[in-house]
C-alpha positions as CSV (number, residue, x, y, z in Angstrom):
1,M,20.6,-22.7,-2.3
2,L,17.4,-24.5,-3.4
3,F,18.7,-27.8,-2.2
4,L,19.7,-26.2,1.1
5,G,16.2,-24.8,1.5
6,L,14.6,-28.2,0.8
7,C,16.9,-29.7,3.4
8,F,15.8,-27.1,6.0
9,E,12.1,-27.8,5.2
10,A,11.9,-30.5,7.9
11,Y,12.9,-27.9,10.5
12,Q,10.7,-25.1,11.8
13,G,7.5,-26.7,10.5
14,G,8.1,-26.5,6.7
15,I,8.3,-23.6,4.3
16,K,6.4,-20.6,5.9
17,K,6.4,-17.0,4.9
18,D,4.8,-15.7,8.1
19,P,6.8,-16.0,10.3
20,P,9.6,-16.6,7.9
21,S,11.6,-19.8,8.1
22,Y,15.1,-20.6,6.9
23,S,13.6,-22.9,4.3
24,Y,11.5,-20.1,2.9
25,F,14.6,-17.8,2.5
26,F,16.7,-20.5,0.9
27,V,14.0,-21.9,-1.4
28,T,12.9,-18.5,-2.7
29,S,16.5,-17.3,-3.2
30,G,17.3,-20.5,-5.0
31,L,14.3,-20.2,-7.3
32,A,15.2,-16.6,-8.1
33,F,18.8,-17.6,-8.9
34,M,17.5,-20.4,-11.2
35,A,15.2,-18.0,-13.0
36,L,18.0,-15.5,-13.4
37,L,20.3,-18.2,-14.7
38,G,17.7,-19.4,-17.1
39,F,16.9,-15.9,-18.5
40,S,20.6,-15.1,-18.7
41,I,21.2,-18.3,-20.8
42,I,18.2,-17.4,-23.0
43,C,19.2,-13.8,-23.6
44,D,23.0,-14.2,-23.8
45,F,23.7,-17.7,-25.1
46,Y,20.8,-18.1,-27.5
47,G,20.6,-14.4,-28.5
48,C,16.8,-14.1,-28.0
49,V,17.1,-10.5,-27.2
50,R,14.0,-9.4,-29.2
51,S,11.6,-11.8,-27.6
52,T,12.8,-10.9,-24.1
53,K,12.9,-7.1,-24.6
54,F,9.8,-6.6,-22.5
55,L,11.5,-8.2,-19.5
56,V,14.6,-6.1,-20.0
57,M,12.7,-2.9,-20.2
58,S,10.6,-3.7,-17.1
59,G,13.8,-4.5,-15.3
60,Q,15.3,-1.1,-16.2
61,N,12.4,0.7,-14.6
62,P,11.3,-1.5,-11.7
63,M,9.6,1.2,-9.6
64,I,7.2,2.0,-12.4
65,A,6.6,-1.7,-13.0
66,Y,5.9,-2.2,-9.3
67,V,3.4,0.6,-8.9
68,A,1.8,0.8,-12.3
69,G,-1.0,-1.6,-11.4
70,D,-2.2,0.0,-8.2
71,L,-1.4,3.7,-8.9
72,L,-2.2,4.0,-12.6
73,I,-4.1,1.1,-14.1
74,M,-6.7,0.5,-11.3
75,P,-7.5,4.2,-10.8
76,I,-8.0,4.6,-14.6
77,A,-10.2,1.5,-14.6
78,G,-12.2,2.9,-11.8
79,L,-12.7,6.2,-13.6
80,L,-13.8,4.4,-16.7
81,G,-16.2,2.1,-14.7
82,L,-14.3,-1.1,-15.5
83,T,-13.7,-2.3,-11.9
84,P,-17.1,-4.0,-11.5
85,L,-16.3,-5.9,-14.7
86,L,-13.0,-7.1,-13.2
87,H,-15.0,-8.7,-10.3
88,Y,-16.4,-11.2,-12.7
89,F,-13.0,-12.7,-13.1
90,N,-13.0,-13.7,-9.4
91,A,-15.5,-16.5,-10.1
92,D,-13.1,-19.2,-11.3
93,V,-9.4,-20.0,-11.0
94,A,-8.9,-19.8,-14.7
95,F,-10.6,-16.4,-14.9
96,G,-8.5,-15.2,-12.0
97,F,-5.4,-16.3,-13.8
98,L,-6.6,-14.5,-16.9
99,R,-7.2,-11.3,-14.9
100,G,-3.7,-11.5,-13.5
101,V,-2.2,-12.0,-17.0
102,M,-4.2,-9.1,-18.4
103,L,-3.3,-6.7,-15.6
104,T,0.3,-7.7,-15.6
105,G,0.5,-7.3,-19.4
106,I,-1.0,-3.8,-19.2
107,A,1.5,-2.9,-16.4
108,V,4.4,-4.2,-18.6
109,L,3.1,-2.1,-21.5
110,V,3.0,1.0,-19.3
111,T,6.5,0.3,-18.0
112,M,7.8,-0.2,-21.5
113,F,6.2,3.1,-22.6
114,F,7.9,5.0,-19.7
115,T,11.2,3.3,-20.3
116,R,11.1,4.1,-24.0
117,I,10.5,7.8,-23.3
118,K,13.4,7.7,-20.8
119,W,11.2,8.5,-17.8
120,F,12.8,6.5,-14.9
121,W,11.6,6.4,-11.3
122,R,14.6,5.7,-9.1
123,T,14.8,5.4,-5.4
């Protein structure tokens, strides 16, 4: 799929998300398949279950993982007065990356907590 998406890149003006092009669909689905294949090999073939447990627990409760940042972490940060401090991370690319890693890590920890206490949010 990835190769097919790269072949379609020459058509429709390249890879575009808005409006979506065929190359965008094929490249993103090909990359997702490659990531799934890689993590399956790591977890199943090499037996690295303990080091990838956080990914498995987040995958078991995807709705909590998806909304934890906007509906739980950021409101709590606002109540504690931490949101002005987060704006300092917008000054540089490296700090922006660090902000993303921190917020994603906290969201994963929240998701792991809710998965551990067996509180699932299903659609």
